[in-house]
Biopython code that builds the backbone (N, CA, C, O; Angstrom):
import numpy as np
from Bio.PDB.StructureBuilder import StructureBuilder

atoms = [
    (1, "MET", "N", (-100.714, 16.085, 45.286)),
    (1, "MET", "CA", (-100.567, 17.463, 45.685)),
    (1, "MET", "C", (-100.052, 17.576, 47.118)),
    (1, "MET", "O", (-99.329, 18.516, 47.448)),
    (2, "LYS", "N", (-100.424, 16.615, 47.970)),
    (2, "LYS", "CA", (-99.963, 16.652, 49.360)),
    (2, "LYS", "C", (-98.443, 16.518, 49.438)),
    (2, "LYS", "O", (-97.799, 17.173, 50.258)),
    (3, "SER", "N", (-97.867, 15.661, 48.573)),
    (3, "SER", "CA", (-96.410, 15.488, 48.635)),
    (3, "SER", "C", (-95.683, 16.767, 48.223)),
    (3, "SER", "O", (-94.620, 17.067, 48.765)),
    (4, "MET", "N", (-96.231, 17.522, 47.281)),
    (4, "MET", "CA", (-95.631, 18.792, 46.872)),
    (4, "MET", "C", (-95.676, 19.794, 48.021)),
    (4, "MET", "O", (-94.705, 20.517, 48.242)),
    (5, "THR", "N", (-96.775, 19.848, 48.750)),
    (5, "THR", "CA", (-96.903, 20.735, 49.907)),
    (5, "THR", "C", (-95.894, 20.345, 50.971)),
    (5, "THR", "O", (-95.284, 21.203, 51.608)),
    (6, "LYS", "N", (-95.722, 19.048, 51.157)),
    (6, "LYS", "CA", (-94.759, 18.549, 52.151)),
    (6, "LYS", "C", (-93.335, 18.970, 51.772)),
    (6, "LYS", "O", (-92.558, 19.383, 52.633)),
    (7, "ILE", "N", (-92.998, 18.864, 50.490)),
    (7, "ILE", "CA", (-91.660, 19.252, 50.028)),
    (7, "ILE", "C", (-91.435, 20.746, 50.240)),
    (7, "ILE", "O", (-90.370, 21.153, 50.703)),
    (8, "VAL", "N", (-92.420, 21.554, 49.907)),
    (8, "VAL", "CA", (-92.305, 22.995, 50.093)),
    (8, "VAL", "C", (-92.147, 23.329, 51.574)),
    (8, "VAL", "O", (-91.359, 24.206, 51.928)),
    (9, "SER", "N", (-92.885, 22.639, 52.440)),
    (9, "SER", "CA", (-92.782, 22.873, 53.884)),
    (9, "SER", "C", (-91.401, 22.509, 54.401)),
    (9, "SER", "O", (-90.823, 23.245, 55.201)),
    (10, "ILE", "N", (-90.869, 21.383, 53.953)),
    (10, "ILE", "CA", (-89.534, 20.950, 54.384)),
    (10, "ILE", "C", (-88.484, 21.938, 53.879)),
    (10, "ILE", "O", (-87.567, 22.298, 54.618)),
    (11, "ALA", "N", (-88.610, 22.375, 52.631)),
    (11, "ALA", "CA", (-87.663, 23.350, 52.088)),
    (11, "ALA", "C", (-87.717, 24.647, 52.884)),
    (11, "ALA", "O", (-86.679, 25.258, 53.140)),
    (12, "GLY", "N", (-88.906, 25.072, 53.278)),
    (12, "GLY", "CA", (-89.056, 26.281, 54.089)),
    (12, "GLY", "C", (-88.377, 26.144, 55.436)),
    (12, "GLY", "O", (-87.753, 27.091, 55.916)),
    (13, "LEU", "N", (-88.490, 24.978, 56.051)),
    (13, "LEU", "CA", (-87.837, 24.741, 57.344)),
    (13, "LEU", "C", (-86.317, 24.775, 57.205)),
    (13, "LEU", "O", (-85.619, 25.297, 58.074)),
    (14, "ILE", "N", (-85.812, 24.218, 56.113)),
    (14, "ILE", "CA", (-84.369, 24.225, 55.890)),
    (14, "ILE", "C", (-83.866, 25.662, 55.737)),
    (14, "ILE", "O", (-82.849, 26.031, 56.324)),
    (15, "VAL", "N", (-84.573, 26.464, 54.955)),
    (15, "VAL", "CA", (-84.186, 27.866, 54.777)),
    (15, "VAL", "C", (-84.246, 28.601, 56.107)),
    (15, "VAL", "O", (-83.341, 29.369, 56.433)),
    (16, "LEU", "N", (-85.295, 28.377, 56.870)),
    (16, "LEU", "CA", (-85.445, 29.017, 58.173)),
    (16, "LEU", "C", (-84.309, 28.618, 59.102)),
    (16, "LEU", "O", (-83.719, 29.475, 59.760)),
    (17, "ALA", "N", (-83.996, 27.327, 59.164)),
    (17, "ALA", "CA", (-82.924, 26.847, 60.043)),
    (17, "ALA", "C", (-81.575, 27.409, 59.625)),
    (17, "ALA", "O", (-80.779, 27.800, 60.479)),
    (18, "SER", "N", (-81.303, 27.458, 58.319)),
    (18, "SER", "CA", (-80.006, 27.980, 57.880)),
    (18, "SER", "C", (-79.881, 29.461, 58.219)),
    (18, "SER", "O", (-78.787, 29.925, 58.540)),
    (19, "GLY", "N", (-80.961, 30.200, 58.155)),
    (19, "GLY", "CA", (-80.943, 31.610, 58.541)),
    (19, "GLY", "C", (-80.672, 31.789, 60.011)),
    (19, "GLY", "O", (-79.983, 32.730, 60.406)),
    (20, "GLN", "N", (-81.202, 30.901, 60.832)),
    (20, "GLN", "CA", (-80.970, 30.981, 62.271)),
    (20, "GLN", "C", (-79.511, 30.700, 62.595)),
    (20, "GLN", "O", (-78.935, 31.358, 63.461)),
    (21, "PHE", "N", (-78.904, 29.735, 61.916)),
    (21, "PHE", "CA", (-77.506, 29.430, 62.186)),
    (21, "PHE", "C", (-76.616, 30.588, 61.766)),
    (21, "PHE", "O", (-75.664, 30.924, 62.471)),
    (22, "ALA", "N", (-76.911, 31.195, 60.639)),
    (22, "ALA", "CA", (-76.102, 32.322, 60.177)),
    (22, "ALA", "C", (-76.221, 33.492, 61.156)),
    (22, "ALA", "O", (-75.242, 34.192, 61.412)),
    (23, "ALA", "N", (-77.405, 33.698, 61.693)),
    (23, "ALA", "CA", (-77.610, 34.799, 62.631)),
    (23, "ALA", "C", (-76.902, 34.545, 63.956)),
    (23, "ALA", "O", (-76.587, 35.488, 64.682)),
    (24, "ALA", "N", (-76.654, 33.294, 64.271)),
    (24, "ALA", "CA", (-76.039, 32.942, 65.552)),
    (24, "ALA", "C", (-74.550, 33.284, 65.585)),
    (24, "ALA", "O", (-73.984, 33.436, 66.668)),
    (25, "ARG", "N", (-73.900, 33.410, 64.415)),
    (25, "ARG", "CA", (-72.468, 33.721, 64.382)),
    (25, "ARG", "C", (-72.280, 35.201, 64.687)),
    (25, "ARG", "O", (-72.843, 36.043, 63.987)),
    (26, "PRO", "N", (-71.493, 35.544, 65.727)),
    (26, "PRO", "CA", (-71.319, 36.956, 66.076)),
    (26, "PRO", "C", (-70.562, 37.721, 64.993)),
    (26, "PRO", "O", (-69.629, 37.203, 64.379)),
    (27, "ASP", "N", (-70.981, 38.954, 64.776)),
    (27, "ASP", "CA", (-70.348, 39.821, 63.778)),
    (27, "ASP", "C", (-69.257, 40.634, 64.463)),
    (27, "ASP", "O", (-69.544, 41.506, 65.283)),
    (28, "LEU", "N", (-68.024, 40.345, 64.128)),
    (28, "LEU", "CA", (-66.870, 41.002, 64.737)),
    (28, "LEU", "C", (-66.912, 42.511, 64.532)),
    (28, "LEU", "O", (-66.479, 43.265, 65.402)),
    (29, "ARG", "N", (-67.427, 42.956, 63.395)),
    (29, "ARG", "CA", (-67.455, 44.382, 63.054)),
    (29, "ARG", "C", (-68.397, 45.184, 63.944)),
    (29, "ARG", "O", (-68.294, 46.409, 64.004)),
    (30, "ARG", "N", (-69.308, 44.512, 64.632)),
    (30, "ARG", "CA", (-70.276, 45.202, 65.496)),
    (30, "ARG", "C", (-69.849, 45.206, 66.968)),
    (30, "ARG", "O", (-70.527, 45.792, 67.812)),
    (31, "MET", "N", (-68.725, 44.552, 67.270)),
    (31, "MET", "CA", (-68.244, 44.456, 68.649)),
    (31, "MET", "C", (-67.051, 45.386, 68.848)),
    (31, "MET", "O", (-66.368, 45.758, 67.894)),
    (32, "THR", "N", (-66.816, 45.755, 70.110)),
    (32, "THR", "CA", (-65.582, 46.480, 70.401)),
    (32, "THR", "C", (-64.447, 45.464, 70.468)),
    (32, "THR", "O", (-64.680, 44.262, 70.592)),
    (33, "CYS", "N", (-63.246, 45.954, 70.385)),
    (33, "CYS", "CA", (-62.075, 45.086, 70.460)),
    (33, "CYS", "C", (-62.079, 44.301, 71.775)),
    (33, "CYS", "O", (-61.823, 43.097, 71.784)),
    (34, "LEU", "N", (-62.365, 44.978, 72.866)),
    (34, "LEU", "CA", (-62.365, 44.333, 74.178)),
    (34, "LEU", "C", (-63.465, 43.271, 74.281)),
    (34, "LEU", "O", (-63.232, 42.197, 74.834)),
    (35, "GLU", "N", (-64.646, 43.557, 73.759)),
    (35, "GLU", "CA", (-65.739, 42.573, 73.781)),
    (35, "GLU", "C", (-65.352, 41.319, 73.007)),
    (35, "GLU", "O", (-65.598, 40.203, 73.463)),
    (36, "ALA", "N", (-64.750, 41.504, 71.839)),
    (36, "ALA", "CA", (-64.345, 40.364, 71.012)),
    (36, "ALA", "C", (-63.268, 39.531, 71.708)),
    (36, "ALA", "O", (-63.345, 38.303, 71.720)),
    (37, "ARG", "N", (-62.278, 40.186, 72.278)),
    (37, "ARG", "CA", (-61.220, 39.467, 73.018)),
    (37, "ARG", "C", (-61.797, 38.655, 74.161)),
    (37, "ARG", "O", (-61.437, 37.494, 74.358)),
    (38, "HIS", "N", (-62.696, 39.274, 74.913)),
    (38, "HIS", "CA", (-63.310, 38.568, 76.045)),
    (38, "HIS", "C", (-64.114, 37.360, 75.576)),
    (38, "HIS", "O", (-64.105, 36.320, 76.233)),
    (39, "MET", "N", (-64.806, 37.486, 74.452)),
    (39, "MET", "CA", (-65.591, 36.360, 73.941)),
    (39, "MET", "C", (-64.680, 35.184, 73.576)),
    (39, "MET", "O", (-65.005, 34.030, 73.853)),
    (40, "VAL", "N", (-63.544, 35.488, 72.954)),
    (40, "VAL", "CA", (-62.597, 34.427, 72.595)),
    (40, "VAL", "C", (-62.011, 33.795, 73.856)),
    (40, "VAL", "O", (-61.915, 32.571, 73.943)),
    (41, "GLN", "N", (-61.622, 34.610, 74.827)),
    (41, "GLN", "CA", (-61.055, 34.082, 76.075)),
    (41, "GLN", "C", (-62.073, 33.223, 76.827)),
    (41, "GLN", "O", (-61.726, 32.176, 77.373)),
    (42, "ARG", "N", (-63.311, 33.664, 76.850)),
    (42, "ARG", "CA", (-64.369, 32.955, 77.579)),
    (42, "ARG", "C", (-64.725, 31.622, 76.909)),
    (42, "ARG", "O", (-64.981, 30.636, 77.601)),
    (43, "ASN", "N", (-64.745, 31.583, 75.572)),
    (43, "ASN", "CA", (-65.182, 30.393, 74.850)),
    (43, "ASN", "C", (-64.048, 29.511, 74.341)),
    (43, "ASN", "O", (-64.271, 28.345, 74.014)),
    (44, "GLY", "N", (-62.845, 30.050, 74.269)),
    (44, "GLY", "CA", (-61.718, 29.274, 73.769)),
    (44, "GLY", "C", (-61.575, 29.320, 72.263)),
    (44, "GLY", "O", (-60.460, 29.395, 71.746)),
    (45, "SER", "N", (-62.698, 29.276, 71.549)),
    (45, "SER", "CA", (-62.704, 29.313, 70.096)),
    (45, "SER", "C", (-64.015, 29.941, 69.637)),
    (45, "SER", "O", (-65.089, 29.553, 70.096)),
    (46, "VAL", "N", (-63.925, 30.914, 68.728)),
    (46, "VAL", "CA", (-65.121, 31.590, 68.214)),
    (46, "VAL", "C", (-64.953, 31.802, 66.716)),
    (46, "VAL", "O", (-63.887, 32.203, 66.250)),
    (47, "VAL", "N", (-66.018, 31.527, 65.969)),
    (47, "VAL", "CA", (-66.057, 31.862, 64.545)),
    (47, "VAL", "C", (-66.869, 33.144, 64.424)),
    (47, "VAL", "O", (-68.059, 33.174, 64.738)),
    (48, "PHE", "N", (-66.208, 34.201, 63.963)),
    (48, "PHE", "CA", (-66.841, 35.502, 63.800)),
    (48, "PHE", "C", (-67.117, 35.770, 62.326)),
    (48, "PHE", "O", (-66.353, 35.341, 61.461)),
    (49, "THR", "N", (-68.200, 36.474, 62.039)),
    (49, "THR", "CA", (-68.395, 37.064, 60.725)),
    (49, "THR", "C", (-67.447, 38.255, 60.657)),
    (49, "THR", "O", (-67.421, 39.081, 61.570)),
    (50, "THR", "N", (-66.668, 38.348, 59.578)),
    (50, "THR", "CA", (-65.689, 39.432, 59.452)),
    (50, "THR", "C", (-65.993, 40.362, 58.286)),
    (50, "THR", "O", (-65.347, 41.400, 58.141)),
    (51, "GLY", "N", (-66.955, 40.009, 57.463)),
    (51, "GLY", "CA", (-67.342, 40.822, 56.313)),
    (51, "GLY", "C", (-68.637, 40.289, 55.739)),
    (51, "GLY", "O", (-69.199, 39.334, 56.275)),
    (52, "PRO", "N", (-69.122, 40.882, 54.665)),
    (52, "PRO", "CA", (-70.397, 40.462, 54.095)),
    (52, "PRO", "C", (-70.417, 38.985, 53.682)),
    (52, "PRO", "O", (-71.454, 38.330, 53.785)),
    (53, "TYR", "N", (-69.298, 38.467, 53.224)),
    (53, "TYR", "CA", (-69.234, 37.077, 52.763)),
    (53, "TYR", "C", (-68.074, 36.311, 53.381)),
    (53, "TYR", "O", (-67.680, 35.265, 52.864)),
    (54, "THR", "N", (-67.517, 36.820, 54.488)),
    (54, "THR", "CA", (-66.341, 36.182, 55.081)),
    (54, "THR", "C", (-66.539, 35.904, 56.569)),
    (54, "THR", "O", (-67.348, 36.543, 57.243)),
    (55, "PHE", "N", (-65.782, 34.941, 57.049)),
    (55, "PHE", "CA", (-65.772, 34.619, 58.467)),
    (55, "PHE", "C", (-64.385, 34.110, 58.818)),
    (55, "PHE", "O", (-63.608, 33.736, 57.940)),
    (56, "SER", "N", (-64.083, 34.100, 60.104)),
    (56, "SER", "CA", (-62.772, 33.642, 60.545)),
    (56, "SER", "C", (-62.879, 33.061, 61.948)),
    (56, "SER", "O", (-63.682, 33.515, 62.763)),
    (57, "ARG", "N", (-62.062, 32.058, 62.215)),
    (57, "ARG", "CA", (-62.028, 31.409, 63.530)),
    (57, "ARG", "C", (-60.868, 31.981, 64.341)),
    (57, "ARG", "O", (-59.735, 32.057, 63.866)),
    (58, "TYR", "N", (-61.174, 32.379, 65.566)),
    (58, "TYR", "CA", (-60.180, 32.900, 66.501)),
    (58, "TYR", "C", (-60.129, 31.972, 67.704)),
    (58, "TYR", "O", (-61.166, 31.497, 68.167)),
    (59, "VAL", "N", (-58.933, 31.711, 68.212)),
    (59, "VAL", "CA", (-58.774, 30.842, 69.384)),
    (59, "VAL", "C", (-58.010, 31.584, 70.476)),
    (59, "VAL", "O", (-57.296, 32.551, 70.210)),
    (60, "SER", "N", (-58.176, 31.107, 71.715)),
    (60, "SER", "CA", (-57.502, 31.746, 72.844)),
    (60, "SER", "C", (-56.078, 31.225, 73.042)),
    (60, "SER", "O", (-55.207, 31.952, 73.520)),
    (61, "ASP", "N", (-55.846, 29.962, 72.673)),
    (61, "ASP", "CA", (-54.496, 29.401, 72.791)),
    (61, "ASP", "C", (-54.368, 28.152, 71.931)),
    (61, "ASP", "O", (-55.343, 27.703, 71.328)),
    (62, "ARG", "N", (-53.181, 27.602, 71.879)),
    (62, "ARG", "CA", (-52.850, 26.481, 71.001)),
    (62, "ARG", "C", (-53.673, 25.225, 71.280)),
    (62, "ARG", "O", (-53.808, 24.380, 70.395)),
    (63, "ARG", "N", (-54.216, 25.081, 72.461)),
    (63, "ARG", "CA", (-55.017, 23.884, 72.786)),
    (63, "ARG", "C", (-56.193, 23.702, 71.827)),
    (63, "ARG", "O", (-56.706, 22.593, 71.677)),
    (64, "PHE", "N", (-56.616, 24.773, 71.187)),
    (64, "PHE", "CA", (-57.760, 24.720, 70.289)),
    (64, "PHE", "C", (-57.352, 24.491, 68.830)),
    (64, "PHE", "O", (-58.190, 24.549, 67.931)),
    (65, "CYS", "N", (-56.065, 24.232, 68.604)),
    (65, "CYS", "CA", (-55.553, 23.949, 67.263)),
    (65, "CYS", "C", (-55.397, 22.439, 67.076)),
    (65, "CYS", "O", (-55.285, 21.692, 68.049)),
    (66, "ASP", "N", (-55.391, 22.003, 65.826)),
    (66, "ASP", "CA", (-55.150, 20.605, 65.508)),
    (66, "ASP", "C", (-53.684, 20.267, 65.730)),
    (66, "ASP", "O", (-52.831, 21.154, 65.762)),
    (67, "ARG", "N", (-53.398, 18.975, 65.882)),
    (67, "ARG", "CA", (-52.021, 18.524, 66.035)),
    (67, "ARG", "C", (-51.211, 18.970, 64.825)),
    (67, "ARG", "O", (-51.659, 18.837, 63.686)),
    (68, "GLY", "N", (-50.044, 19.488, 65.070)),
    (68, "GLY", "CA", (-49.175, 19.956, 63.988)),
    (68, "GLY", "C", (-49.381, 21.418, 63.637)),
    (68, "GLY", "O", (-48.581, 21.998, 62.902)),
    (69, "GLN", "N", (-50.439, 22.018, 64.151)),
    (69, "GLN", "CA", (-50.670, 23.432, 63.888)),
    (69, "GLN", "C", (-50.068, 24.270, 65.011)),
    (69, "GLN", "O", (-49.862, 23.790, 66.126)),
    (70, "ALA", "N", (-49.797, 25.503, 64.697)),
    (70, "ALA", "CA", (-49.318, 26.464, 65.681)),
    (70, "ALA", "C", (-50.324, 27.609, 65.741)),
    (70, "ALA", "O", (-51.136, 27.779, 64.832)),
    (71, "ALA", "N", (-50.265, 28.386, 66.809)),
    (71, "ALA", "CA", (-51.169, 29.522, 66.985)),
    (71, "ALA", "C", (-50.401, 30.820, 66.716)),
    (71, "ALA", "O", (-49.349, 31.066, 67.306)),
    (72, "PHE", "N", (-50.935, 31.630, 65.829)),
    (72, "PHE", "CA", (-50.317, 32.897, 65.443)),
    (72, "PHE", "C", (-51.285, 34.040, 65.740)),
    (72, "PHE", "O", (-52.498, 33.856, 65.638)),
    (73, "PRO", "N", (-50.776, 35.207, 66.104)),
    (73, "PRO", "CA", (-51.649, 36.355, 66.364)),
    (73, "PRO", "C", (-52.539, 36.650, 65.145)),
    (73, "PRO", "O", (-52.082, 36.607, 64.003)),
    (74, "GLN", "N", (-53.801, 36.947, 65.412)),
    (74, "GLN", "CA", (-54.743, 37.233, 64.332)),
    (74, "GLN", "C", (-55.489, 38.533, 64.617)),
    (74, "GLN", "O", (-56.123, 38.688, 65.661)),
    (75, "LEU", "N", (-55.401, 39.451, 63.679)),
    (75, "LEU", "CA", (-56.087, 40.733, 63.781)),
    (75, "LEU", "C", (-57.443, 40.640, 63.109)),
    (75, "LEU", "O", (-57.654, 39.819, 62.217)),
    (76, "GLY", "N", (-58.364, 41.496, 63.549)),
    (76, "GLY", "CA", (-59.677, 41.534, 62.934)),
    (76, "GLY", "C", (-60.296, 42.910, 63.051)),
    (76, "GLY", "O", (-59.909, 43.699, 63.913)),
    (77, "PRO", "N", (-61.274, 43.207, 62.173)),
    (77, "PRO", "CA", (-61.920, 44.518, 62.175)),
    (77, "PRO", "C", (-63.054, 44.606, 63.200)),
    (77, "PRO", "O", (-64.109, 44.000, 63.013)),
    (78, "THR", "N", (-62.842, 45.344, 64.258)),
    (78, "THR", "CA", (-63.896, 45.556, 65.247)),
    (78, "THR", "C", (-64.471, 46.960, 65.087)),
    (78, "THR", "O", (-63.952, 47.769, 64.319)),
    (79, "ARG", "N", (-65.534, 47.235, 65.811)),
    (79, "ARG", "CA", (-66.215, 48.529, 65.709)),
    (79, "ARG", "C", (-65.278, 49.696, 66.010)),
    (79, "ARG", "O", (-65.379, 50.751, 65.382)),
    (80, "ASP", "N", (-64.368, 49.512, 66.965)),
    (80, "ASP", "CA", (-63.503, 50.601, 67.400)),
    (80, "ASP", "C", (-62.048, 50.484, 66.946)),
    (80, "ASP", "O", (-61.243, 51.378, 67.208)),
    (81, "ASN", "N", (-61.706, 49.381, 66.264)),
    (81, "ASN", "CA", (-60.312, 49.194, 65.853)),
    (81, "ASN", "C", (-60.272, 48.298, 64.607)),
    (81, "ASN", "O", (-60.616, 47.120, 64.698)),
    (82, "PRO", "N", (-59.866, 48.822, 63.460)),
    (82, "PRO", "CA", (-59.837, 48.010, 62.242)),
    (82, "PRO", "C", (-58.776, 46.907, 62.267)),
    (82, "PRO", "O", (-58.807, 45.991, 61.445)),
    (83, "LYS", "N", (-57.833, 47.002, 63.220)),
    (83, "LYS", "CA", (-56.776, 45.986, 63.329)),
    (83, "LYS", "C", (-56.622, 45.532, 64.778)),
    (83, "LYS", "O", (-55.541, 45.623, 65.359)),
    (84, "CYS", "N", (-57.705, 45.048, 65.343)),
    (84, "CYS", "CA", (-57.706, 44.589, 66.737)),
    (84, "CYS", "C", (-57.065, 43.204, 66.843)),
    (84, "CYS", "O", (-57.349, 42.325, 66.029)),
    (85, "LEU", "N", (-56.212, 43.011, 67.830)),
    (85, "LEU", "CA", (-55.661, 41.691, 68.112)),
    (85, "LEU", "C", (-56.720, 40.923, 68.914)),
    (85, "LEU", "O", (-56.728, 40.962, 70.144)),
    (86, "VAL", "N", (-57.601, 40.234, 68.205)),
    (86, "VAL", "CA", (-58.745, 39.549, 68.809)),
    (86, "VAL", "C", (-58.320, 38.265, 69.498)),
    (86, "VAL", "O", (-58.799, 37.952, 70.588)),
    (87, "GLY", "N", (-57.425, 37.526, 68.868)),
    (87, "GLY", "CA", (-57.001, 36.241, 69.412)),
    (87, "GLY", "C", (-55.918, 35.659, 68.534)),
    (87, "GLY", "O", (-55.094, 36.376, 67.966)),
    (88, "LEU", "N", (-55.937, 34.351, 68.438)),
    (88, "LEU", "CA", (-54.929, 33.634, 67.664)),
    (88, "LEU", "C", (-55.592, 32.865, 66.536)),
    (88, "LEU", "O", (-56.790, 32.588, 66.569)),
    (89, "GLU", "N", (-54.777, 32.522, 65.523)),
    (89, "GLU", "CA", (-55.240, 31.750, 64.380)),
    (89, "GLU", "C", (-54.431, 30.457, 64.321)),
    (89, "GLU", "O", (-53.209, 30.480, 64.462)),
    (90, "CYS", "N", (-55.106, 29.337, 64.113)),
    (90, "CYS", "CA", (-54.422, 28.053, 63.970)),
    (90, "CYS", "C", (-54.036, 27.852, 62.509)),
    (90, "CYS", "O", (-54.873, 27.975, 61.614)),
    (91, "ARG", "N", (-52.765, 27.542, 62.275)),
    (91, "ARG", "CA", (-52.321, 27.225, 60.916)),
    (91, "ARG", "C", (-51.021, 26.437, 60.977)),
    (91, "ARG", "O", (-50.364, 26.361, 62.015)),
    (92, "GLN", "N", (-50.676, 25.864, 59.858)),
    (92, "GLN", "CA", (-49.435, 25.101, 59.772)),
    (92, "GLN", "C", (-48.254, 26.054, 59.890)),
    (92, "GLN", "O", (-48.246, 27.102, 59.245)),
    (93, "PRO", "N", (-47.263, 25.711, 60.697)),
    (93, "PRO", "CA", (-46.081, 26.581, 60.789)),
    (93, "PRO", "C", (-45.311, 26.548, 59.463)),
    (93, "PRO", "O", (-45.332, 25.549, 58.744)),
    (94, "LEU", "N", (-44.643, 27.640, 59.160)),
    (94, "LEU", "CA", (-43.877, 27.742, 57.929)),
    (94, "LEU", "C", (-42.718, 26.744, 57.923)),
    (94, "LEU", "O", (-42.430, 26.115, 56.905)),
    (95, "PHE", "N", (-42.069, 26.611, 59.059)),
    (95, "PHE", "CA", (-40.961, 25.666, 59.198)),
    (95, "PHE", "C", (-41.221, 24.786, 60.403)),
    (95, "PHE", "O", (-41.604, 25.286, 61.460)),
    (96, "SER", "N", (-41.020, 23.485, 60.264)),
    (96, "SER", "CA", (-41.190, 22.558, 61.384)),
    (96, "SER", "C", (-39.867, 22.350, 62.097)),
    (96, "SER", "O", (-38.803, 22.413, 61.480)),
    (97, "ASN", "N", (-39.934, 22.101, 63.396)),
    (97, "ASN", "CA", (-38.714, 21.837, 64.172)),
    (97, "ASN", "C", (-38.293, 20.403, 64.032)),
    (97, "ASN", "O", (-37.288, 19.995, 64.613)),
]
sb = StructureBuilder()
sb.init_structure("model")
sb.init_model(0)
sb.init_chain("A")
sb.init_seg("    ")
for serial, (resi, resn, name, xyz) in enumerate(atoms, 1):
    if name == "N":
        sb.init_residue(resn, " ", resi, " ")
    sb.init_atom(name, np.array(xyz, "f"), 0.0, 1.0, " ", f" {name:<3s}", serial, name[0])
structure = sb.get_structure()
């Protein structure tokens, strides 16, 4: 019976920890456009919650992209602007030079 209690306790800790990590991701929809931009500029790269089941990574410049990726303007839904230019998105360029 002790091992079952131990398993339940460990499972509870995992659920608790996963909830804390999810809560730590800032919700873009609750921020103003300016607040979100400043957060990206200050941190270089931020993963924001963008909807009930979605998230997106925004970067301040190409230095935060992988080799071969380019940085493109990325809009996001903020409290005061549904199409705020929050930062940049790293992705493969359509055509390589």
